Structure formats: structure tokens, C-alpha cells
N, C-alpha and C positions, 0 to 999 in steps of 0.2 A: 936590608938588601932590597933594592928595587925590583919591580916585576919586569919581565922581558916578554916580547911578543912570541907567540907560538910559531915555531918554524918546523920545517921537516916535510916529508912526503905527504903526511895527512893534510896539512894546511894547504899544500899546493894542489892536491886532488880536489879539495873543497872549492877553491877558487875556479878551477877549470870547470867543475860541474855547474857552478853558478853562472859562469860565462855562457856555457852551452844552453842553459835554460833561458837566459836573456835573449840569445840569438834566436831560439825557437819562437819566443813570444814576438820578436820583431818580424820574423817571416810570416807568422800567423796574421799579425796586424796588416802587413802589406798585402797578403792574399785576400783578406776580407775587404780591404779598401779597393782593390782592383775589381773585385766582384761587384761591389756597390756602384762603382763608376760605370762599369759595363752595363749594369741594370738601368742606370739613369739614362743612358743613351740608346736603350733598346725599346723600340715602340711596341706597345702591347697589341696582341692579336684581337681586334674587335670582331664581334659577331655581326652578321648581317642584320640591319634594322630597316624598317619600312618607312618610306615617305619622309625623308629628311630634306632640309634646305641646304643647298650647296652654294648659295650666294651668287648664282649666275642665272641669267635669263636670256632666252633666244626667241625673238619674235618671228623669225623666219627660218626656214630650213637651211642649215649651213652647207657651204660647199665642202665636199669631202674629197680628198685625194689619197690614192693608195700609196703606202710607203713601199718603195722598191724592195722586192724580195721578201716581203712580209704579207700575211693575209689580213692586214690591219690598215684602216684608213685614218687619216688625221685631218683636222680642219685648220688650214694655214691662215685663214682670215679671222679666226676666232681668237680672242684674247684670253685663252684658257687652255689647259691641257685636255683636249677633247679628241676622242678616238671612237672608231666604230669597228667592232669585231664580233663575228659569230651571231649577227642579228641584233646586237645590243650596242647602245652608246655607252662609252666609258669616259668618266671624268676623274682626273686626279686633282683634288682640291683639299687644301688644309691638311696634307699628309695622310689623306684617306682616299680610297677608291669608291666610286659610286657608279651605279649602272641603271639604265632605263631602256625600255623598249620603244620610247618615243623621244624625239630630239630635244624636247624641253621638259622632260620629266613627266610624272614625279620620279624622284631618284631614291634608290635604295643603297645603303652603304654595304659594301662587300668586305668581308674579313680578309686580312692580308694572306691567310693561308688558302683562300679560295679564288683569288684572282687568276685567270687563265695565264699560262706561261707566255703565250704569244703577245699578250698585252704587256707583260713584264719585260719582254725582250725588245720592245720598241726603243730605238736609240735615243740618246739624250737630246740630240739636235731637234727632235720633233715635239719636244715639250715647249709650248709657247710661253708658259709661265713656270719655269723650273724653280724649285725651292732652293734656298741658299746652299744647302749641303751638296747640290749637284756641281758646284763650282770645282774646277780642277779635274772633273771626270771626262773621259774621252767622249767626244761628241758623237762618234759613230758606233759606240758601244752602249749596251743597255745600262741603266743605273745600277749602282752597286747595292742592290736591295739587301743582300746578306750583311754588308757592313752596317747598314742603317737599322735593319729590323732585328739583328742579333743572331747569335749562333743557333738558337733553337729553330728559328725560321729557316736558316740555311740548311740545317740538317733535314727538316721535314720537306723542304722543297729542293732537295739535292738534285743537281743536273738541270735546273731550270734554264741556265744560260748556255747549255751545250746542246746543239741540234744541227741537223743536216738541212741546209737551206733548200736542197733539191727535193726533200720530202715534205716540205711545208704544204698544208692543205690549201685548196683554192679559197679565195675570200668569199664571204657571204655577199649576195647581191644587196645593193643599197635599197632601202625602202623609199624609193622615190615618190611613192604615192603620198607621203607625208608633206610634200611640197604644197599640196592642195589645202593644207590646214595651217595657214599663218595667222598670227594675231588672235582676233576674237573667234576665229573658226577653230582654233586649236581645242581638241577634246580634253578636258581636264578630268572627267570621270574615267576611272580605270576600266570599268566595265565597257564603256563606249570605245576606249582605245583597243581593247581586246577584240571587240566585235569588228571594228574597221580593219584591224590587222589580219584577223582570221579570214576576211573576205578578199584581201588584196595582197597578202604576203604569204607565200607558200613555203618559205624556207624552213627546213628542219635543223635546229642547232645541234652541234656536236658536244659542246661542253655541258657538264652536269649543272653547273651554276647558271648557265644560260637557259637550260630547258625549263627551269621552274618559272621563268618569266613568260613562257609561251603557253602556259596552262591558263585557260580562261578562269576568271574568278568564279564563274558559275560552276565550272568543273571542280574547282577547289572546294566550293561550298557543297557540291554533291558528294564529293569524297569525304568531306567532314561529316555530312549527314549519314552517309553509309557507314562510316566508322562508328558514329554514335549509335546507329541502329544495331550494328554488330555487337557493340558493348552491351546495349540493352538486352539483346537476344541472349547473349552469354549470361548476363545477370539473371534473366528470366529462367533459363535452363538450370542455373545453379540453385535458384529458389525452388524450382520444381523438384530437383534432386534432393534438396534439403528436406522438403515436405515429405517426399517419399521415404526418406530415411527415418524421419520422425514417426510416420505412420507404421513403418515396419518395426521400429522399436516398440511402439505402443502395442502392436499386435503380438509381438513376442512376450511383452510383459503380461498382456491379457491371457495368453495361452498358459504362461507359467503360473499365473494366479489360479486359473481353472484347474490346472494339474495339481496345484497345491491343495485346493479345496477338495478335489476328488480323493487325493491321498489321505487327507484328514478324515473325510467321511468313511473311507474304507477302514481306516484304523479304528474309528469309533464303532463301526458295525462289527468288526472282528472282536473288539473288546466286549461289546454287548453280548455277542454270541458266546464268548468264553464265560461270561458271568452267568448266563442262562444254563450253560452246561454244568457249571459248578453247583448251581442251586438245585438241580434235579438229582434224586436218589439213584443209586446204582441198582441195576436189575438184580433180582434174586438169583441165586445160584452162580453168580459171577464171583470168582475168587479174587481177593485183593491181597495184595502184599503190602501191608502197612510198613513193614520194615524197609521195603525198597523205596517207599514214597518219602518225601521230605517231611519233617515234623510239622511244619506249619500247614502243609497241604492236608495232612492227616487230621489235624485239628479242625480245619475248615470243613472237611467232609463230615466229621462227627457233628459239628454244629449244624450243618445242613440237614443231616438225618434227624437230629433232635427237633429242629424246627418243622421238618416235614411231619414227624409223628405228632407233634403238638397240634398242628393245624388239622391233621386228620382226625385226632381225637375230638377237637372242638367241633368239627363238622358232624361227627357221629352223634355227639350229645345234642347238638342243635336239631338233628333229624329226629331223635327219639322224643324230644320235648314237644314236638308238633302234635 
């Protein structure tokens, strides 16, 4: 009799369960794939770094024009994405933002999370060298940074593209004094740049990321030295406190040792006194109750009297023989 396939509700339930497990695996694979794809197109948040090359050079001060309705300037005659805002020059190059307090650098890279919102709000049409992914975006609207930099950036910079144009701050004055430093006259030393700017440019920036560029390097060095001195002073105080604690512990140990020695000496003196008292005979006429005394103490007293009588007798014989 040949075998036949198993049928019935049990087999049917098993097939449905297997199908459900396969569907769950497919959904999981699809979800992982979507996450990986999104991660591939999400730009990482770079941290600010000092003095990097942006691949551009300006031999003279560029002409800057204010963007209507924005506290930002742009350079229409410069073949790069070049802006001025809150006392700093901003360049968008190679999918990164760079900032400098002078028109030709040196440049510092600024992280995506730290770029001021008014720089991010500049419309697409004012980018002289827009990247390829700008194509198809509205020219009078800001770039879709959230689509490009990912959901995490969009959440942390939520509301960056919503603002009241009537409440926009006044633009920072242009540092026109830098026109006097073209070509070979351009100060490349950062300390020299800070010195010239502090003498000829009195603007106080609003943005936190901008304020750090307006601190002279001398002041930064002084702050670093003060911080180092503060740490050294803190370390010195900790060392002093540690030495005091050690001295206090040593003094406590010394006092405990002295107390121990005094106690030992007291016990020795007390024991010696007791031995002397036991070695002396009892005065005559003093009644003793041997029954009340312990047996060993009675024997010790008897031995002490015998020893006393023996020595007394020896002394009398010695005296008579003289």
C-alpha cells in the first residue's frame, strides 16, 4: 500500500506559519536595505577643523552684494559659492562649509550642525557653483539641506527654513578695510590678521560659531595658560591636602603607639607591685582566713613565709659568726 501525503488542518496550519515567517524575513530585509541606502546618501556631520585648503584663491577683495531680504552678502563676480554673514566670509565648496575672518583665508571647516541658519537660508540662485544635487530645486528657495544631510540633521536643526523676514537682523558691516591688503600685502599670519581687524573693525558678532573667530589668538593663548595654571594650582592644592592627610595619619599612629607603650608600662608596673606585695609577710596579729583564699594563693603565701624565715635565719647566723 503506497504512502500518501499528510493532509488535514495540521498540515494547512504549518504551511501558513511558514509563509508568515517568510514574509517577516522579506520585510526585515527590505527595512534593512532602506536604512543602508538612506545612510549612503546622508552626509556625515564633520567637526570644525583649522586651516584647510578650499582650492580657491582671491588676490583682491571681492565685490559683495547684499541678498534682498537677507542679512547675507554674496559675490556675483566670483566663480564660487562665496558669502559674507555676521562678520565672517563663508564658502560652500566640495559639499562642506568653510569660514574665515579675512576674504582669502585661512579657512576653517564648520560642521553641518553649526552653520548659521541665515547662511543655510540663502536661495539656490545665489550659489555661483551649485552642486549637481541642487538641480530641480526651486531657485528662490533655500537648498533642501534636510533631504541631503539626512533625518538626524533635520531633527537637530528643526525650523531652520521657517522664519519671519520682517524680524531678520541687520547685516554686519562689510570689512572694507581689507581692500587695502591685496596680493603680496595680504597678511597670512593669523595673529597679524587679528591685530589689524581689532584696530579697524568694531563689529560684535551674534552667532556663537562666529564669536570664536573674533577672539585674538593671544587671548586664546592667555586663556589656555590661565586654564593650565588653574589646573596646576588645583593639583598643588590636592598634593598639599594629601600631604596633610598623611601627616595627620602618621601623628595619629604615633599617638596610638605612645598610648600603647604607656599602657604596657602601666601593666608591667602593676604586675611588679603585685609581685612585691605577695613576697612580703603578713603583719603579726592580722587574722587570715585560709579557707576563704584560693588553694594556690594559700600555697604561695606559705612558700613566701618559709622563704622569709629562711633568709631571716641565715642573716642571724651570719651576724653571730662575725
